[in-house]
DRENZA-162602 format. One record per residue (C-alpha): residue number from 1; z, x, y. Coordinates in Angstrom, 2 decimals. Example, Ala and Ser with C-alpha at 12.3 -4.5 7.8 and 13.67 -1.06 7.14 Angstrom:
<recs>
<rec><resi>1</resi><w>7.80</w><u>12.30</u><v>-4.50</v></rec>
<rec><resi>2</resi><w>7.14</w><u>13.67</u><v>-1.06</v></rec>
</recs>
This chain:
<recs>
<rec><resi>1</resi><w>-8.40</w><u>-51.92</u><v>-5.44</v></rec>
<rec><resi>2</resi><w>-7.61</w><u>-48.22</u><v>-4.80</v></rec>
<rec><resi>3</resi><w>-8.53</w><u>-48.34</u><v>-1.11</v></rec>
<rec><resi>4</resi><w>-6.05</w><u>-51.14</u><v>-0.48</v></rec>
<rec><resi>5</resi><w>-3.36</w><u>-49.18</u><v>-2.33</v></rec>
<rec><resi>6</resi><w>-3.94</w><u>-46.09</u><v>-0.18</v></rec>
<rec><resi>7</resi><w>-3.83</w><u>-48.23</u><v>2.95</v></rec>
<rec><resi>8</resi><w>-0.50</w><u>-49.78</u><v>1.92</v></rec>
<rec><resi>9</resi><w>0.92</w><u>-46.34</u><v>1.16</v></rec>
<rec><resi>10</resi><w>-0.04</w><u>-45.09</u><v>4.62</v></rec>
<rec><resi>11</resi><w>1.38</w><u>-48.21</u><v>6.24</v></rec>
<rec><resi>12</resi><w>4.67</w><u>-47.68</u><v>4.38</v></rec>
<rec><resi>13</resi><w>4.86</w><u>-44.04</u><v>5.53</v></rec>
<rec><resi>14</resi><w>4.19</w><u>-45.03</u><v>9.14</v></rec>
<rec><resi>15</resi><w>6.78</w><u>-47.82</u><v>8.96</v></rec>
<rec><resi>16</resi><w>9.38</w><u>-45.41</u><v>7.60</v></rec>
<rec><resi>17</resi><w>8.57</w><u>-42.84</u><v>10.30</v></rec>
<rec><resi>18</resi><w>8.56</w><u>-45.27</u><v>13.25</v></rec>
<rec><resi>19</resi><w>12.35</w><u>-45.27</u><v>13.93</v></rec>
<rec><resi>20</resi><w>12.33</w><u>-41.46</u><v>13.97</v></rec>
<rec><resi>21</resi><w>9.30</w><u>-41.34</u><v>16.27</v></rec>
<rec><resi>22</resi><w>11.07</w><u>-43.69</u><v>18.70</v></rec>
<rec><resi>23</resi><w>14.34</w><u>-41.76</u><v>18.42</v></rec>
<rec><resi>24</resi><w>12.82</w><u>-38.34</u><v>19.07</v></rec>
<rec><resi>25</resi><w>10.15</w><u>-39.28</u><v>21.65</v></rec>
<rec><resi>26</resi><w>10.25</w><u>-36.80</u><v>24.52</v></rec>
<rec><resi>27</resi><w>12.54</w><u>-34.40</u><v>22.61</v></rec>
<rec><resi>28</resi><w>11.78</w><u>-30.72</u><v>22.04</v></rec>
<rec><resi>29</resi><w>11.50</w><u>-29.22</u><v>18.55</v></rec>
<rec><resi>30</resi><w>11.29</w><u>-25.46</u><v>18.03</v></rec>
<rec><resi>31</resi><w>9.57</w><u>-24.52</u><v>14.77</v></rec>
<rec><resi>32</resi><w>9.67</w><u>-21.00</u><v>13.34</v></rec>
<rec><resi>33</resi><w>6.49</w><u>-20.49</u><v>11.34</v></rec>
<rec><resi>34</resi><w>6.23</w><u>-17.76</u><v>8.72</v></rec>
<rec><resi>35</resi><w>6.36</w><u>-16.95</u><v>5.02</v></rec>
<rec><resi>36</resi><w>4.06</w><u>-18.62</u><v>2.48</v></rec>
<rec><resi>37</resi><w>3.18</w><u>-21.39</u><v>4.94</v></rec>
<rec><resi>38</resi><w>1.44</w><u>-18.72</u><v>6.99</v></rec>
<rec><resi>39</resi><w>-0.69</w><u>-17.19</u><v>4.23</v></rec>
<rec><resi>40</resi><w>-1.75</w><u>-20.14</u><v>2.04</v></rec>
<rec><resi>41</resi><w>-4.84</w><u>-21.91</u><v>3.53</v></rec>
<rec><resi>42</resi><w>-3.71</w><u>-25.39</u><v>2.43</v></rec>
<rec><resi>43</resi><w>-0.22</w><u>-24.88</u><v>3.85</v></rec>
<rec><resi>44</resi><w>-1.69</w><u>-23.45</u><v>7.07</v></rec>
<rec><resi>45</resi><w>-3.76</w><u>-26.59</u><v>7.52</v></rec>
<rec><resi>46</resi><w>-0.77</w><u>-28.80</u><v>6.65</v></rec>
<rec><resi>47</resi><w>1.39</w><u>-27.01</u><v>9.23</v></rec>
<rec><resi>48</resi><w>-1.22</w><u>-27.30</u><v>11.99</v></rec>
<rec><resi>49</resi><w>-1.72</w><u>-31.02</u><v>11.36</v></rec>
<rec><resi>50</resi><w>2.06</w><u>-31.54</u><v>11.44</v></rec>
<rec><resi>51</resi><w>2.37</w><u>-29.82</u><v>14.82</v></rec>
<rec><resi>52</resi><w>-0.54</w><u>-31.78</u><v>16.30</v></rec>
<rec><resi>53</resi><w>0.89</w><u>-35.07</u><v>15.01</v></rec>
<rec><resi>54</resi><w>4.33</w><u>-34.31</u><v>16.47</v></rec>
<rec><resi>55</resi><w>2.73</w><u>-33.78</u><v>19.89</v></rec>
<rec><resi>56</resi><w>0.51</w><u>-36.85</u><v>19.52</v></rec>
<rec><resi>57</resi><w>3.46</w><u>-39.21</u><v>18.86</v></rec>
<rec><resi>58</resi><w>5.39</w><u>-37.95</u><v>21.88</v></rec>
<rec><resi>59</resi><w>7.53</w><u>-35.04</u><v>20.69</v></rec>
<rec><resi>60</resi><w>7.33</w><u>-31.56</u><v>22.22</v></rec>
<rec><resi>61</resi><w>6.85</w><u>-28.90</u><v>19.53</v></rec>
<rec><resi>62</resi><w>7.24</w><u>-25.21</u><v>20.41</v></rec>
<rec><resi>63</resi><w>6.08</w><u>-22.73</u><v>17.75</v></rec>
<rec><resi>64</resi><w>7.57</w><u>-19.25</u><v>17.26</v></rec>
<rec><resi>65</resi><w>5.83</w><u>-17.20</u><v>14.56</v></rec>
<rec><resi>66</resi><w>6.46</w><u>-14.14</u><v>12.46</v></rec>
<rec><resi>67</resi><w>3.88</w><u>-11.87</u><v>10.85</v></rec>
<rec><resi>68</resi><w>5.62</w><u>-9.12</u><v>8.90</v></rec>
<rec><resi>69</resi><w>3.11</w><u>-9.04</u><v>5.99</v></rec>
<rec><resi>70</resi><w>0.19</w><u>-8.82</u><v>8.43</v></rec>
<rec><resi>71</resi><w>1.89</w><u>-5.90</u><v>10.23</v></rec>
<rec><resi>72</resi><w>2.53</w><u>-4.19</u><v>6.88</v></rec>
<rec><resi>73</resi><w>-1.13</w><u>-4.59</u><v>5.89</v></rec>
<rec><resi>74</resi><w>-2.45</w><u>-2.95</u><v>9.07</v></rec>
<rec><resi>75</resi><w>0.09</w><u>-0.13</u><v>8.95</v></rec>
<rec><resi>76</resi><w>-0.99</w><u>0.57</u><v>5.37</v></rec>
<rec><resi>77</resi><w>-4.68</w><u>0.64</u><v>6.39</v></rec>
<rec><resi>78</resi><w>-3.82</w><u>3.07</u><v>9.19</v></rec>
<rec><resi>79</resi><w>-1.84</w><u>5.27</u><v>6.79</v></rec>
<rec><resi>80</resi><w>1.43</w><u>4.73</u><v>8.69</v></rec>
<rec><resi>81</resi><w>4.76</w><u>4.46</u><v>6.88</v></rec>
<rec><resi>82</resi><w>7.18</w><u>1.75</u><v>8.02</v></rec>
<rec><resi>83</resi><w>10.75</w><u>2.11</u><v>6.79</v></rec>
<rec><resi>84</resi><w>13.22</w><u>-0.77</u><v>6.61</v></rec>
<rec><resi>85</resi><w>17.01</w><u>-0.76</u><v>6.76</v></rec>
<rec><resi>86</resi><w>18.67</w><u>-3.90</u><v>5.36</v></rec>
<rec><resi>87</resi><w>15.40</w><u>-5.78</u><v>5.82</v></rec>
<rec><resi>88</resi><w>14.92</w><u>-4.69</u><v>9.46</v></rec>
<rec><resi>89</resi><w>11.79</w><u>-2.69</u><v>10.31</v></rec>
<rec><resi>90</resi><w>12.40</w><u>0.72</u><v>11.89</v></rec>
<rec><resi>91</resi><w>9.99</w><u>0.60</u><v>14.84</v></rec>
<rec><resi>92</resi><w>8.95</w><u>3.82</u><v>16.57</v></rec>
<rec><resi>93</resi><w>6.40</w><u>3.82</u><v>19.42</v></rec>
<rec><resi>94</resi><w>3.39</w><u>4.15</u><v>17.11</v></rec>
<rec><resi>95</resi><w>4.63</w><u>1.29</u><v>14.92</v></rec>
<rec><resi>96</resi><w>5.36</w><u>-0.79</u><v>18.03</v></rec>
<rec><resi>97</resi><w>1.74</w><u>-0.49</u><v>19.09</v></rec>
<rec><resi>98</resi><w>0.65</w><u>-1.96</u><v>15.75</v></rec>
<rec><resi>99</resi><w>3.33</w><u>-4.68</u><v>15.87</v></rec>
<rec><resi>100</resi><w>2.22</w><u>-5.75</u><v>19.34</v></rec>
<rec><resi>101</resi><w>-1.46</w><u>-5.68</u><v>18.37</v></rec>
<rec><resi>102</resi><w>-0.86</w><u>-7.84</u><v>15.27</v></rec>
<rec><resi>103</resi><w>1.80</w><u>-10.28</u><v>16.50</v></rec>
<rec><resi>104</resi><w>0.62</w><u>-10.66</u><v>20.08</v></rec>
<rec><resi>105</resi><w>-3.05</w><u>-10.44</u><v>19.15</v></rec>
<rec><resi>106</resi><w>-4.59</w><u>-11.40</u><v>15.83</v></rec>
<rec><resi>107</resi><w>-1.75</w><u>-13.51</u><v>14.36</v></rec>
<rec><resi>108</resi><w>-0.95</w><u>-15.38</u><v>17.57</v></rec>
<rec><resi>109</resi><w>-4.60</w><u>-16.18</u><v>18.28</v></rec>
<rec><resi>110</resi><w>-5.18</w><u>-17.24</u><v>14.68</v></rec>
<rec><resi>111</resi><w>-2.35</w><u>-19.81</u><v>14.90</v></rec>
<rec><resi>112</resi><w>-3.57</w><u>-21.04</u><v>18.29</v></rec>
<rec><resi>113</resi><w>-7.07</w><u>-21.46</u><v>16.84</v></rec>
<rec><resi>114</resi><w>-5.69</w><u>-23.27</u><v>13.78</v></rec>
<rec><resi>115</resi><w>-3.79</w><u>-25.83</u><v>15.87</v></rec>
<rec><resi>116</resi><w>-6.74</w><u>-26.34</u><v>18.22</v></rec>
<rec><resi>117</resi><w>-9.06</w><u>-26.80</u><v>15.24</v></rec>
<rec><resi>118</resi><w>-6.91</w><u>-29.75</u><v>14.16</v></rec>
<rec><resi>119</resi><w>-7.04</w><u>-31.45</u><v>17.56</v></rec>
<rec><resi>120</resi><w>-4.16</w><u>-29.82</u><v>19.42</v></rec>
<rec><resi>121</resi><w>-4.13</w><u>-27.86</u><v>22.70</v></rec>
<rec><resi>122</resi><w>-2.23</w><u>-24.70</u><v>21.82</v></rec>
<rec><resi>123</resi><w>-1.51</w><u>-21.84</u><v>24.24</v></rec>
<rec><resi>124</resi><w>-0.65</w><u>-18.36</u><v>22.91</v></rec>
<rec><resi>125</resi><w>2.17</w><u>-16.39</u><v>24.52</v></rec>
<rec><resi>126</resi><w>4.26</w><u>-13.34</u><v>23.83</v></rec>
<rec><resi>127</resi><w>7.75</w><u>-12.81</u><v>25.18</v></rec>
<rec><resi>128</resi><w>6.17</w><u>-10.42</u><v>27.71</v></rec>
<rec><resi>129</resi><w>4.15</w><u>-13.16</u><v>29.42</v></rec>
<rec><resi>130</resi><w>5.87</w><u>-14.17</u><v>32.68</v></rec>
<rec><resi>131</resi><w>8.93</w><u>-12.24</u><v>31.39</v></rec>
<rec><resi>132</resi><w>9.50</w><u>-15.12</u><v>29.00</v></rec>
<rec><resi>133</resi><w>11.89</w><u>-13.25</u><v>26.69</v></rec>
<rec><resi>134</resi><w>14.29</w><u>-10.73</u><v>28.24</v></rec>
<rec><resi>135</resi><w>15.35</w><u>-8.25</u><v>25.57</v></rec>
<rec><resi>136</resi><w>17.55</w><u>-5.25</u><v>25.03</v></rec>
<rec><resi>137</resi><w>17.72</w><u>-2.64</u><v>22.28</v></rec>
<rec><resi>138</resi><w>19.43</w><u>-3.87</u><v>19.10</v></rec>
<rec><resi>139</resi><w>21.91</w><u>-1.51</u><v>17.47</v></rec>
<rec><resi>140</resi><w>22.46</w><u>-2.72</u><v>13.92</v></rec>
<rec><resi>141</resi><w>25.91</w><u>-2.67</u><v>12.32</v></rec>
<rec><resi>142</resi><w>25.97</w><u>-1.02</u><v>8.89</v></rec>
<rec><resi>143</resi><w>29.09</w><u>-1.44</u><v>6.77</v></rec>
<rec><resi>144</resi><w>30.27</w><u>1.78</u><v>5.14</v></rec>
<rec><resi>145</resi><w>32.06</w><u>2.01</u><v>1.80</v></rec>
<rec><resi>146</resi><w>35.28</w><u>3.06</u><v>3.53</v></rec>
<rec><resi>147</resi><w>35.24</w><u>-0.13</u><v>5.63</v></rec>
<rec><resi>148</resi><w>34.10</w><u>1.51</u><v>8.84</v></rec>
<rec><resi>149</resi><w>30.99</w><u>0.34</u><v>10.72</v></rec>
<rec><resi>150</resi><w>28.16</w><u>2.61</u><v>11.85</v></rec>
<rec><resi>151</resi><w>25.74</w><u>1.65</u><v>14.63</v></rec>
<rec><resi>152</resi><w>22.10</w><u>2.30</u><v>13.64</v></rec>
<rec><resi>153</resi><w>19.27</w><u>2.70</u><v>16.14</v></rec>
<rec><resi>154</resi><w>16.12</w><u>1.07</u><v>14.72</v></rec>
<rec><resi>155</resi><w>13.90</w><u>2.22</u><v>17.57</v></rec>
<rec><resi>156</resi><w>11.98</w><u>-0.43</u><v>19.51</v></rec>
<rec><resi>157</resi><w>13.82</w><u>-3.33</u><v>17.83</v></rec>
<rec><resi>158</resi><w>15.45</w><u>-5.73</u><v>20.23</v></rec>
<rec><resi>159</resi><w>17.65</w><u>-8.76</u><v>20.63</v></rec>
<rec><resi>160</resi><w>17.23</w><u>-11.67</u><v>23.03</v></rec>
<rec><resi>161</resi><w>19.26</w><u>-11.48</u><v>26.24</v></rec>
<rec><resi>162</resi><w>17.64</w><u>-14.43</u><v>28.02</v></rec>
<rec><resi>163</resi><w>14.75</w><u>-16.91</u><v>27.92</v></rec>
<rec><resi>164</resi><w>12.88</w><u>-18.12</u><v>31.03</v></rec>
<rec><resi>165</resi><w>12.45</w><u>-21.81</u><v>30.36</v></rec>
<rec><resi>166</resi><w>10.28</w><u>-22.72</u><v>33.35</v></rec>
<rec><resi>167</resi><w>7.12</w><u>-21.43</u><v>31.68</v></rec>
<rec><resi>168</resi><w>7.79</w><u>-23.34</u><v>28.46</v></rec>
<rec><resi>169</resi><w>8.79</w><u>-26.53</u><v>30.26</v></rec>
<rec><resi>170</resi><w>5.50</w><u>-26.45</u><v>32.15</v></rec>
<rec><resi>171</resi><w>3.69</w><u>-26.60</u><v>28.80</v></rec>
<rec><resi>172</resi><w>6.00</w><u>-29.02</u><v>26.96</v></rec>
<rec><resi>173</resi><w>5.75</w><u>-31.53</u><v>29.82</v></rec>
<rec><resi>174</resi><w>1.95</w><u>-31.50</u><v>29.48</v></rec>
<rec><resi>175</resi><w>-0.47</w><u>-31.74</u><v>26.57</v></rec>
<rec><resi>176</resi><w>-0.09</w><u>-28.08</u><v>25.64</v></rec>
<rec><resi>177</resi><w>1.70</w><u>-26.61</u><v>22.62</v></rec>
<rec><resi>178</resi><w>3.24</w><u>-23.14</u><v>23.23</v></rec>
<rec><resi>179</resi><w>2.83</w><u>-20.62</u><v>20.39</v></rec>
<rec><resi>180</resi><w>5.13</w><u>-17.62</u><v>20.92</v></rec>
<rec><resi>181</resi><w>4.90</w><u>-14.13</u><v>19.39</v></rec>
<rec><resi>182</resi><w>8.40</w><u>-12.59</u><v>18.96</v></rec>
<rec><resi>183</resi><w>8.11</w><u>-9.73</u><v>21.43</v></rec>
<rec><resi>184</resi><w>10.45</w><u>-9.16</u><v>24.34</v></rec>
<rec><resi>185</resi><w>10.65</w><u>-6.90</u><v>27.35</v></rec>
<rec><resi>186</resi><w>13.60</w><u>-5.23</u><v>29.08</v></rec>
<rec><resi>187</resi><w>14.21</w><u>-4.55</u><v>32.77</v></rec>
<rec><resi>188</resi><w>12.36</w><u>-1.22</u><v>32.47</v></rec>
<rec><resi>189</resi><w>9.24</w><u>-2.88</u><v>31.07</v></rec>
<rec><resi>190</resi><w>9.78</w><u>-1.55</u><v>27.54</v></rec>
<rec><resi>191</resi><w>8.53</w><u>-3.81</u><v>24.75</v></rec>
<rec><resi>192</resi><w>10.68</w><u>-4.72</u><v>21.74</v></rec>
<rec><resi>193</resi><w>9.97</w><u>-6.12</u><v>18.30</v></rec>
<rec><resi>194</resi><w>12.41</w><u>-9.03</u><v>17.70</v></rec>
<rec><resi>195</resi><w>13.16</w><u>-11.01</u><v>14.53</v></rec>
<rec><resi>196</resi><w>11.23</w><u>-14.31</u><v>14.79</v></rec>
<rec><resi>197</resi><w>14.19</w><u>-16.40</u><v>13.54</v></rec>
<rec><resi>198</resi><w>16.35</w><u>-14.98</u><v>16.34</v></rec>
<rec><resi>199</resi><w>13.69</w><u>-15.69</u><v>18.96</v></rec>
<rec><resi>200</resi><w>13.25</w><u>-19.26</u><v>17.70</v></rec>
<rec><resi>201</resi><w>17.01</w><u>-19.86</u><v>17.80</v></rec>
<rec><resi>202</resi><w>17.40</w><u>-18.51</u><v>21.35</v></rec>
<rec><resi>203</resi><w>14.36</w><u>-20.47</u><v>22.58</v></rec>
<rec><resi>204</resi><w>15.82</w><u>-23.63</u><v>21.03</v></rec>
<rec><resi>205</resi><w>19.16</w><u>-22.99</u><v>22.76</v></rec>
<rec><resi>206</resi><w>17.53</w><u>-22.31</u><v>26.12</v></rec>
<rec><resi>207</resi><w>15.46</w><u>-25.51</u><v>25.93</v></rec>
<rec><resi>208</resi><w>18.44</w><u>-27.60</u><v>24.65</v></rec>
<rec><resi>209</resi><w>16.16</w><u>-28.57</u><v>21.78</v></rec>
<rec><resi>210</resi><w>16.79</w><u>-31.57</u><v>19.55</v></rec>
<rec><resi>211</resi><w>15.93</w><u>-29.53</u><v>16.46</v></rec>
<rec><resi>212</resi><w>15.37</w><u>-25.96</u><v>15.32</v></rec>
<rec><resi>213</resi><w>13.26</w><u>-25.85</u><v>12.15</v></rec>
<rec><resi>214</resi><w>13.04</w><u>-22.57</u><v>10.21</v></rec>
<rec><resi>215</resi><w>10.21</w><u>-22.64</u><v>7.65</v></rec>
<rec><resi>216</resi><w>11.14</w><u>-20.33</u><v>4.76</v></rec>
<rec><resi>217</resi><w>10.15</w><u>-19.38</u><v>1.21</v></rec>
<rec><resi>218</resi><w>13.25</w><u>-20.95</u><v>-0.32</v></rec>
<rec><resi>219</resi><w>14.39</w><u>-24.54</u><v>-0.91</v></rec>
<rec><resi>220</resi><w>17.30</w><u>-24.22</u><v>1.54</v></rec>
<rec><resi>221</resi><w>20.99</w><u>-23.30</u><v>1.35</v></rec>
<rec><resi>222</resi><w>22.33</w><u>-23.44</u><v>-2.22</v></rec>
<rec><resi>223</resi><w>25.91</w><u>-23.92</u><v>-3.43</v></rec>
<rec><resi>224</resi><w>27.65</w><u>-21.76</u><v>-6.04</v></rec>
<rec><resi>225</resi><w>25.83</w><u>-23.72</u><v>-8.80</v></rec>
<rec><resi>226</resi><w>22.43</w><u>-23.11</u><v>-7.15</v></rec>
<rec><resi>227</resi><w>22.19</w><u>-26.77</u><v>-6.11</v></rec>
<rec><resi>228</resi><w>20.57</w><u>-27.56</u><v>-2.74</v></rec>
<rec><resi>229</resi><w>23.00</w><u>-28.47</u><v>0.04</v></rec>
<rec><resi>230</resi><w>21.11</w><u>-31.00</u><v>2.16</v></rec>
<rec><resi>231</resi><w>23.63</w><u>-31.55</u><v>4.96</v></rec>
<rec><resi>232</resi><w>26.24</w><u>-29.11</u><v>6.29</v></rec>
<rec><resi>233</resi><w>28.56</w><u>-29.02</u><v>9.28</v></rec>
<rec><resi>234</resi><w>29.07</w><u>-25.78</u><v>11.20</v></rec>
<rec><resi>235</resi><w>32.58</w><u>-25.53</u><v>9.73</v></rec>
<rec><resi>236</resi><w>31.22</w><u>-25.86</u><v>6.19</v></rec>
<rec><resi>237</resi><w>28.66</w><u>-23.12</u><v>6.86</v></rec>
<rec><resi>238</resi><w>31.39</w><u>-20.80</u><v>8.18</v></rec>
<rec><resi>239</resi><w>33.40</w><u>-21.45</u><v>5.00</v></rec>
<rec><resi>240</resi><w>30.40</w><u>-20.78</u><v>2.70</v></rec>
<rec><resi>241</resi><w>29.80</w><u>-17.43</u><v>4.43</v></rec>
<rec><resi>242</resi><w>33.49</w><u>-16.48</u><v>4.23</v></rec>
<rec><resi>243</resi><w>33.65</w><u>-17.31</u><v>0.50</v></rec>
<rec><resi>244</resi><w>30.45</w><u>-15.41</u><v>-0.28</v></rec>
<rec><resi>245</resi><w>28.38</w><u>-18.42</u><v>-1.37</v></rec>
<rec><resi>246</resi><w>25.95</w><u>-17.61</u><v>1.44</v></rec>
<rec><resi>247</resi><w>25.24</w><u>-13.87</u><v>1.21</v></rec>
<rec><resi>248</resi><w>22.66</w><u>-11.12</u><v>1.60</v></rec>
<rec><resi>249</resi><w>19.34</w><u>-11.99</u><v>3.20</v></rec>
<rec><resi>250</resi><w>20.36</w><u>-15.61</u><v>3.82</v></rec>
<rec><resi>251</resi><w>23.15</w><u>-14.65</u><v>6.23</v></rec>
<rec><resi>252</resi><w>20.89</w><u>-13.74</u><v>9.19</v></rec>
<rec><resi>253</resi><w>18.80</w><u>-16.92</u><v>8.79</v></rec>
<rec><resi>254</resi><w>21.82</w><u>-19.19</u><v>8.38</v></rec>
<rec><resi>255</resi><w>23.60</w><u>-17.31</u><v>11.19</v></rec>
<rec><resi>256</resi><w>20.65</w><u>-17.98</u><v>13.48</v></rec>
<rec><resi>257</resi><w>20.76</w><u>-21.70</u><v>12.67</v></rec>
<rec><resi>258</resi><w>24.53</w><u>-21.75</u><v>13.13</v></rec>
<rec><resi>259</resi><w>24.39</w><u>-20.01</u><v>16.51</v></rec>
<rec><resi>260</resi><w>21.71</w><u>-22.45</u><v>17.70</v></rec>
<rec><resi>261</resi><w>23.81</w><u>-25.50</u><v>16.83</v></rec>
<rec><resi>262</resi><w>26.93</w><u>-23.95</u><v>18.37</v></rec>
<rec><resi>263</resi><w>24.77</w><u>-23.17</u><v>21.42</v></rec>
<rec><resi>264</resi><w>23.81</w><u>-26.79</u><v>22.00</v></rec>
<rec><resi>265</resi><w>20.87</w><u>-27.52</u><v>19.68</v></rec>
<rec><resi>266</resi><w>21.52</w><u>-30.91</u><v>18.06</v></rec>
<rec><resi>267</resi><w>20.57</w><u>-29.80</u><v>14.53</v></rec>
<rec><resi>268</resi><w>19.02</w><u>-26.84</u><v>12.72</v></rec>
<rec><resi>269</resi><w>16.98</w><u>-27.14</u><v>9.55</v></rec>
<rec><resi>270</resi><w>16.26</w><u>-24.46</u><v>6.94</v></rec>
<rec><resi>271</resi><w>13.16</w><u>-25.92</u><v>5.32</v></rec>
<rec><resi>272</resi><w>10.98</w><u>-25.04</u><v>2.32</v></rec>
<rec><resi>273</resi><w>7.69</w><u>-24.12</u><v>3.98</v></rec>
<rec><resi>274</resi><w>5.97</w><u>-24.06</u><v>0.58</v></rec>
<rec><resi>275</resi><w>6.05</w><u>-27.88</u><v>0.56</v></rec>
<rec><resi>276</resi><w>2.97</w><u>-29.47</u><v>2.21</v></rec>
<rec><resi>277</resi><w>3.88</w><u>-31.25</u><v>5.48</v></rec>
<rec><resi>278</resi><w>7.43</w><u>-29.87</u><v>5.26</v></rec>
<rec><resi>279</resi><w>7.96</w><u>-30.24</u><v>9.02</v></rec>
<rec><resi>280</resi><w>7.06</w><u>-33.94</u><v>9.06</v></rec>
<rec><resi>281</resi><w>9.13</w><u>-34.67</u><v>5.95</v></rec>
<rec><resi>282</resi><w>12.19</w><u>-33.06</u><v>7.54</v></rec>
<rec><resi>283</resi><w>11.78</w><u>-34.83</u><v>10.89</v></rec>
<rec><resi>284</resi><w>10.57</w><u>-38.29</u><v>9.84</v></rec>
<rec><resi>285</resi><w>12.30</w><u>-39.04</u><v>6.51</v></rec>
<rec><resi>286</resi><w>15.87</w><u>-39.50</u><v>5.33</v></rec>
<rec><resi>287</resi><w>15.66</w><u>-37.08</u><v>2.40</v></rec>
<rec><resi>288</resi><w>13.91</w><u>-34.14</u><v>4.07</v></rec>
<rec><resi>289</resi><w>12.98</w><u>-30.94</u><v>2.23</v></rec>
<rec><resi>290</resi><w>15.76</w><u>-28.48</u><v>3.06</v></rec>
<rec><resi>291</resi><w>19.22</w><u>-28.00</u><v>4.54</v></rec>
<rec><resi>292</resi><w>20.31</w><u>-29.60</u><v>7.81</v></rec>
<rec><resi>293</resi><w>23.09</w><u>-27.91</u><v>9.79</v></rec>
<rec><resi>294</resi><w>24.80</w><u>-29.81</u><v>12.58</v></rec>
<rec><resi>295</resi><w>28.19</w><u>-30.53</u><v>14.11</v></rec>
<rec><resi>296</resi><w>28.34</w><u>-33.59</u><v>11.87</v></rec>
<rec><resi>297</resi><w>27.83</w><u>-33.75</u><v>8.10</v></rec>
<rec><resi>298</resi><w>25.71</w><u>-36.88</u><v>7.90</v></rec>
<rec><resi>299</resi><w>21.98</w><u>-36.34</u><v>7.53</v></rec>
</recs>
């Protein structure tokens, strides 16, 4: 009887998830949403259902999203060139206008609509709303061949100086799900484009979150033999960076997760967002779908 089989499967999943639901009830999870999960319709739907379910069973999800490809697409249509240095977008005032329009407008509202469509009550915010994210200009370090370091000005690219938690706590303590665009503002009222991973990490720290989940386009952190490392301590991550096992584009993402855990977040997860229901699998199962970083090695 296929219907009975499906029912038993669902009952098994719920039974397996129950201890985790009880353990994390009332806790805050910050989820960075981007990559393939943000452009594939099935994965978009999977993500939205995950977020709504987390809220329904008593957790407090906070979403921080990216939107680089969407920004690139509009800049191309407008005939504007956007240069990058080591993966970071050089953002002049004209580019910043497009970034703010896309991230704070179309992308943010699309995610809010997606979550609401699946039964949630999402509220869209940017870091400018109620001075949520206080920023300052980011000067990027560039290593020269002679070993010296040059500071590079990327324009209106910022880093997070502070997060006002009262606004977010007002939402997390109610039925609402905050969805945050990674824009910040400084004391002069200037707007900055900020890396979404960095915003998610700082928001997680400020809220003393139980988990920071970074949805990515990779399986997680790999060892020297390209095998997935499912559980790492902060000391092990430091060692893998020092020995060059973690390198290149993974360093900023892993560094963000590492800083969050060192800043008080219980655990950070680098998760394969290409897997349907990746967020639920990482939160409510033993095996998960990525790499967990914490101050203890056990997963």
